[in-house]
C-alpha positions as CSV (number, residue, x, y, z in Angstrom):
1,M,-179.2,209.9,182.4
2,Q,-179.9,206.6,180.8
3,F,-181.9,203.6,182.1
4,S,-181.5,199.9,181.2
5,V,-182.5,196.4,182.3
6,I,-180.0,193.6,182.8
7,F,-180.8,189.9,182.4
8,E,-179.1,186.9,184.0
9,A,-181.9,184.4,183.5
10,Q,-181.8,183.3,187.1
11,L,-184.2,180.7,188.5
12,A,-184.9,178.7,191.6
13,D,-185.9,175.1,191.2
14,P,-184.2,174.9,187.7
15,T,-186.2,172.2,186.0
16,V,-186.1,172.1,182.2
17,E,-189.7,173.5,182.0
18,R,-188.9,176.4,184.4
19,E,-185.6,177.1,182.6
20,H,-187.5,177.4,179.2
21,Q,-190.1,179.6,180.8
22,V,-187.6,182.0,182.4
23,I,-186.0,182.6,179.1
24,R,-189.3,183.4,177.5
25,D,-190.1,185.6,180.5
26,C,-186.9,187.6,179.9
27,V,-187.9,188.2,176.3
28,E,-191.3,189.5,177.5
29,Q,-189.6,191.8,179.9
30,A,-187.2,193.1,177.3
31,V,-189.9,193.9,174.8
32,F,-192.0,195.5,177.5
33,A,-189.0,197.6,178.6
34,E,-188.9,199.3,175.2
35,R,-192.6,200.2,175.6
36,M,-191.8,201.7,179.0
37,G,-189.1,204.0,177.7
38,F,-185.9,202.2,178.8
39,D,-182.9,203.0,176.7
40,R,-181.2,199.7,176.7
41,I,-181.2,196.0,177.7
42,W,-178.1,194.0,178.7
43,A,-177.7,190.3,178.6
44,V,-174.9,188.5,180.5
45,E,-172.9,185.5,179.3
46,H,-172.2,182.7,181.7
47,H,-171.7,179.0,181.3
48,S,-172.8,176.1,183.5
49,L,-173.8,178.3,186.4
50,K,-177.0,176.6,187.4
51,W,-179.3,178.8,189.5
52,Y,-177.2,182.0,189.0
53,A,-177.3,182.5,185.2
54,H,-178.8,180.4,182.5
55,M,-178.0,183.1,179.8
56,S,-175.4,181.0,178.0
57,A,-176.0,182.3,174.4
58,P,-176.7,186.1,174.7
59,E,-176.0,186.6,171.1
60,V,-179.1,184.5,170.2
61,F,-181.2,186.1,173.0
62,L,-180.3,189.6,171.9
63,S,-180.9,188.8,168.2
64,Y,-184.4,187.6,169.1
65,V,-185.1,190.6,171.2
66,A,-183.8,192.9,168.4
67,A,-186.3,191.4,166.0
68,R,-189.1,192.0,168.4
69,T,-188.2,195.7,169.1
70,N,-187.5,198.9,167.2
71,T,-185.6,201.4,169.3
72,I,-184.2,200.0,172.5
73,R,-180.4,199.4,172.5
74,I,-179.1,195.8,172.6
75,G,-176.2,195.3,175.0
76,H,-173.8,192.4,175.6
77,G,-173.2,192.8,179.3
78,V,-170.9,191.0,178.8
79,V,-169.3,188.7,176.2
80,C,-166.8,186.3,177.9
81,M,-163.7,187.4,176.0
82,P,-161.0,184.8,176.9
83,F,-160.2,182.9,173.7
84,G,-161.5,179.6,174.9
85,F,-165.0,181.0,175.3
86,N,-165.0,183.2,172.1
87,H,-162.4,183.9,169.5
88,P,-162.2,187.7,169.2
89,V,-162.8,187.7,165.5
90,R,-166.0,185.7,166.0
91,V,-167.2,188.2,168.6
92,A,-166.5,191.0,166.1
93,E,-168.4,189.2,163.3
94,R,-171.5,188.4,165.5
95,A,-171.7,191.8,167.0
96,A,-171.4,193.5,163.7
97,M,-174.1,191.3,162.1
98,L,-176.4,192.1,165.1
99,D,-175.6,195.8,164.8
100,L,-176.4,195.8,161.1
101,L,-179.7,193.9,161.4
102,S,-180.8,195.9,164.5
103,G,-180.2,199.3,162.8
104,G,-177.1,200.2,164.8
105,R,-178.4,199.4,168.3
106,V,-175.6,197.3,169.7
107,D,-173.3,197.9,172.7
108,L,-170.5,195.4,173.4
109,G,-169.2,194.7,176.9
110,A,-166.2,192.5,177.7
111,G,-165.6,190.3,180.8
112,R,-163.6,187.4,182.0
113,G,-166.1,184.7,182.9
114,G,-163.6,183.7,185.4
115,T,-165.2,181.1,187.7
116,L,-163.6,177.7,187.9
117,Q,-166.9,176.1,186.8
118,E,-166.9,178.1,183.5
119,T,-163.2,178.0,182.7
120,S,-163.0,174.3,183.3
121,L,-165.9,173.7,181.0
122,C,-164.4,175.6,178.1
123,G,-160.7,174.9,178.6
124,V,-159.8,178.5,179.5
125,D,-156.5,179.2,181.1
126,R,-157.5,181.2,184.2
127,D,-154.1,182.8,184.5
128,R,-154.5,184.4,181.1
129,T,-158.1,185.7,181.3
130,E,-157.3,189.3,182.0
131,A,-154.6,189.6,179.3
132,E,-156.9,187.8,176.8
133,V,-159.8,190.2,177.5
134,E,-157.6,193.2,176.8
135,E,-156.1,191.7,173.7
136,A,-159.6,190.7,172.4
137,L,-160.8,194.3,172.8
138,R,-157.8,195.5,170.8
139,I,-158.4,193.0,168.1
140,I,-162.1,193.9,167.9
141,G,-161.5,197.7,167.9
142,R,-159.0,197.2,165.0
143,A,-161.1,194.7,163.1
144,W,-164.0,197.2,162.9
145,Q,-161.8,200.1,161.7
146,Q,-159.6,198.5,159.1
147,E,-160.2,197.1,155.6
148,E,-158.2,194.1,156.7
149,L,-157.3,192.9,160.2
150,E,-153.7,192.0,160.9
151,Y,-152.7,191.5,164.5
152,H,-149.6,190.2,166.1
153,G,-149.8,190.3,169.8
154,E,-148.3,188.6,172.9
155,L,-151.1,186.0,172.9
156,I,-152.4,185.6,169.4
157,D,-151.3,186.2,165.8
158,I,-153.8,186.9,162.9
159,D,-152.5,187.3,159.4
160,P,-154.3,189.8,157.1
161,H,-158.0,189.0,156.7
162,P,-161.1,191.1,156.1
163,V,-163.6,190.8,159.0
164,L,-167.1,190.8,157.6
165,P,-169.7,192.4,157.8
166,R,-168.8,195.9,159.1
167,P,-171.1,197.2,161.8
168,A,-173.8,199.8,161.1
169,Q,-172.5,202.2,163.7
170,T,-169.5,204.3,162.7
171,P,-166.8,203.4,163.4
172,H,-168.2,200.7,165.6
173,P,-170.5,199.9,168.5
174,P,-169.5,201.4,171.9
175,L,-167.2,199.2,174.0
176,F,-167.5,198.5,177.8
177,L,-165.6,196.5,180.4
178,A,-167.2,194.7,183.4
179,C,-165.7,196.4,186.5
180,S,-165.9,195.1,190.1
181,R,-162.5,196.3,191.4
182,G,-160.5,199.5,191.3
183,E,-158.0,197.8,189.0
184,T,-160.6,197.1,186.4
185,L,-162.0,200.6,186.6
186,V,-158.5,202.0,186.0
187,K,-158.1,199.6,183.0
188,A,-161.4,200.6,181.5
189,A,-160.5,204.3,181.7
190,E,-157.0,203.7,180.3
191,L,-158.5,201.6,177.4
192,G,-160.9,204.4,176.6
193,I,-164.1,202.4,177.1
194,G,-167.1,202.4,179.4
195,A,-167.4,200.8,182.8
196,L,-170.2,198.3,183.8
197,V,-170.2,198.5,187.6
198,M,-171.7,196.3,190.2
199,G,-173.5,198.6,192.6
200,F,-174.6,196.3,195.4
201,A,-172.5,198.2,198.1
202,G,-174.6,201.3,197.6
203,P,-174.3,204.9,196.3
204,E,-171.4,205.8,198.6
205,S,-169.3,202.9,197.2
206,V,-170.4,203.9,193.7
207,A,-169.1,207.4,194.3
208,G,-165.8,206.0,195.3
209,M,-165.6,203.9,192.2
210,R,-166.5,206.8,190.0
211,A,-163.7,208.8,191.5
212,V,-161.2,206.0,190.6
213,Y,-162.5,205.9,187.1
214,D,-162.4,209.7,186.7
215,T,-158.9,209.9,188.2
216,A,-157.6,207.3,185.7
217,R,-159.3,209.2,182.9
218,A,-157.6,212.4,183.9
219,E,-154.2,210.8,184.1
220,R,-154.3,208.6,180.9
221,D,-152.2,209.5,177.9
222,G,-154.0,207.6,175.3
223,S,-151.3,205.0,174.8
224,R,-153.6,202.1,175.8
225,F,-156.7,203.1,173.9
226,V,-158.2,200.2,172.0
227,S,-160.0,202.3,169.5
228,S,-159.7,205.7,167.8
229,V,-163.0,206.5,169.5
230,V,-163.1,207.0,173.3
231,H,-166.3,206.0,175.1
232,D,-166.4,207.2,178.7
233,H,-169.6,205.9,180.2
234,F,-170.3,204.8,183.8
235,S,-173.2,202.3,184.1
236,V,-174.2,201.2,187.6
237,L,-176.2,198.1,188.7
238,C,-179.4,199.0,190.6
239,P,-181.4,196.1,192.2
240,T,-185.1,197.1,192.2
241,I,-188.6,196.0,192.7
242,V,-191.3,198.7,192.7
243,L,-195.0,197.9,193.4
244,D,-198.1,199.8,194.7
245,D,-197.5,198.0,198.0
246,P,-194.0,199.2,199.1
247,E,-193.6,196.6,201.8
248,E,-194.4,193.7,199.4
249,A,-192.0,195.2,197.0
250,R,-189.2,195.2,199.6
251,R,-190.1,191.7,200.7
252,I,-190.0,190.3,197.1
253,G,-186.9,192.4,196.1
254,I,-184.8,191.5,199.2
255,R,-185.8,187.8,198.8
256,G,-184.7,187.9,195.2
257,Q,-181.4,189.6,196.1
258,R,-180.7,186.9,198.8
259,F,-181.1,184.3,196.1
260,F,-178.8,186.3,193.8
261,A,-176.2,186.7,196.6
262,Q,-176.3,183.0,197.6
263,S,-176.0,181.9,194.0
264,I,-173.0,184.0,193.2
265,G,-171.5,182.9,196.5
266,H,-172.0,179.3,195.5
267,W,-170.1,179.7,192.2
268,Y,-167.6,182.4,193.1
269,G,-167.0,181.6,196.8
270,G,-167.6,177.9,197.3
271,A,-170.7,178.3,199.4
272,G,-173.6,175.9,199.5
273,V,-176.4,175.9,196.9
274,P,-178.8,178.9,197.2
275,D,-181.9,178.7,199.3
276,E,-184.8,178.4,196.9
277,A,-187.6,178.5,199.4
278,V,-190.0,181.5,199.5
279,V,-191.7,181.7,202.9
280,A,-194.8,183.8,203.1
281,G,-194.5,186.6,205.7
282,A,-190.8,186.0,206.3
283,D,-188.7,188.9,207.5
284,E,-186.5,189.0,204.4
285,A,-184.3,191.8,205.6
286,A,-183.4,189.7,208.7
287,E,-182.8,186.6,206.5
288,L,-180.5,188.6,204.3
289,R,-178.5,189.8,207.3
290,R,-178.4,186.2,208.5
291,A,-177.0,185.0,205.2
292,A,-174.4,187.7,205.3
293,E,-173.3,186.6,208.8
294,Q,-172.9,183.0,207.4
295,V,-170.6,184.3,204.7
296,V,-168.5,186.1,207.3
297,A,-168.4,183.0,209.6
298,R,-167.3,180.8,206.6
299,L,-164.5,183.3,205.8
300,H,-163.3,183.3,209.4
301,E,-163.2,179.5,209.4
302,Q,-161.1,179.5,206.3
303,D,-158.8,182.3,207.7
304,V,-159.7,184.6,204.8
305,P,-159.8,188.3,205.4
306,V,-163.3,189.8,205.5
307,R,-163.4,192.8,203.1
308,P,-166.3,195.1,202.4
309,T,-166.7,193.4,199.0
310,S,-167.2,190.1,200.8
311,T,-170.7,191.0,201.8
312,A,-171.6,193.8,199.4
313,T,-174.2,191.6,197.6
314,F,-176.1,191.3,200.9
315,N,-176.6,195.1,201.3
316,A,-180.4,195.7,201.1
317,D,-180.3,199.4,200.6
318,H,-181.6,199.6,197.0
319,A,-184.5,200.7,194.9
320,Y,-187.1,198.6,196.7
321,G,-190.5,199.9,197.6
322,S,-192.6,202.7,196.0
323,A,-191.8,204.6,192.9
324,D,-191.0,207.7,195.1
325,E,-188.5,205.6,197.0
326,A,-186.9,204.4,193.7
327,I,-186.7,208.0,192.5
328,A,-184.9,209.0,195.7
329,Y,-182.4,206.1,195.3
330,V,-181.7,206.9,191.7
331,E,-181.1,210.5,192.7
332,R,-178.4,209.2,195.0
333,L,-176.9,207.2,192.2
334,R,-176.9,210.2,189.9
335,E,-175.1,212.3,192.6
336,A,-172.6,209.4,192.9
337,G,-171.8,209.8,189.2
338,A,-173.9,207.2,187.4
339,D,-174.4,207.9,183.7
340,E,-176.7,204.9,183.5
341,V,-178.8,202.9,185.9
342,M,-178.9,199.2,185.1
343,C,-182.1,197.8,186.7
344,L,-181.7,194.3,188.1
345,V,-185.2,193.1,188.3
346,Q,-185.1,189.5,187.1
347,M,-183.7,187.7,190.2
348,G,-184.3,184.0,190.8
349,T,-187.3,184.1,193.2
350,V,-189.0,187.1,191.8
351,P,-192.3,186.2,190.0
352,Q,-192.9,187.4,186.5
353,E,-195.8,189.6,187.4
354,A,-193.6,191.5,189.9
355,C,-190.9,192.0,187.2
356,L,-193.4,193.4,184.7
357,E,-195.1,195.6,187.3
358,T,-191.7,197.0,188.3
359,L,-190.9,197.9,184.7
360,R,-194.3,199.6,184.4
361,Q,-193.7,201.6,187.5
362,W,-190.3,202.7,186.3
363,G,-191.7,203.6,182.9
364,E,-194.7,205.6,184.1
365,K,-193.2,207.2,187.2
366,V,-189.4,206.8,187.8
367,I,-187.9,207.5,184.3
368,P,-190.1,210.5,183.5
369,H,-188.9,212.2,186.7
370,F,-185.4,212.4,185.2
371,R,-186.6,213.5,181.8
372,A,-188.0,217.0,181.9
373,G,-190.6,217.6,179.2
374,V,-191.2,213.9,178.5
375,N,-194.7,212.7,179.2
376,P,-195.1,209.6,181.4
377,R,-195.7,206.5,179.3
378,S,-198.6,204.2,179.8
379,A,-198.9,200.4,179.5
380,D,-202.3,200.8,178.0
């Protein structure tokens, strides 16, 4: 089982000074994650999503982290692949250069970046995003395995050109797809690439999503593979805060998750701006339930069906509390079929010291539990 950390660069009260600091904080966390024995970091790509994600140039962030580290894998989780965001050849060039300079440590995930806020900024045709993501993956897989790339598809034509440099990994860095629905899980399996899965609904939901992925893997015939190399890997998001004081960890973690859920609701569902206030001693579990009820009420007002996914981000059953509680939760994720646990620690209201302490607790207590014969690491 593998362990990673994912970065959104979220922040409450997003002044310029705080924005700059949160990016520096993410770098510090990423470097510390290597010391604590994590296998990988992931950085998202989003544009113009104030509060929710200020990580607009992950290729620069990941390059900087790669230069500060030696062994931890460097993951795009994900690149926005519609052509208006990133031309597929430019993605291949940048990722290959990073793979070369990092010593073969890159993983490349693909996603849509499909909010109206983002697509309108970059002139992306929202009706073409899914098709463009798939075509981009085919172009990138081909560019990295041929002396010259020539591609003539439904959406784009590329006459013969060498795509330089070639990546360090042979034949190329592993490919992934962001998956939040059954349809995208089926697509990832049929394309022969890994799945990056939102795990907010809990291990039972993860098990169901794993079953969809595995069924599609069993039924595929290889006709849609984007590369000669198949990469079946199931990575699951795991919100977590772990401290010596389990109740404080739950309070901080659930508060951070509420900010995350309200931020994503603002940009993806038309809700109001996220609540930025942190109230000492507040019953955060109750506040999270209240926020979920507000989502349901708004959907009812708009005559929109309320599905389980509508409130999944408000589920508080995650790896919050003590290291033993985190271990128990990860055991449930492993039983559900997770190949990798992507720790979501950096949420908008979570202070830097809590993020670093959580990474330390995972490195010294949680990760060693799942690695027999590996001595616990120390921050000292």
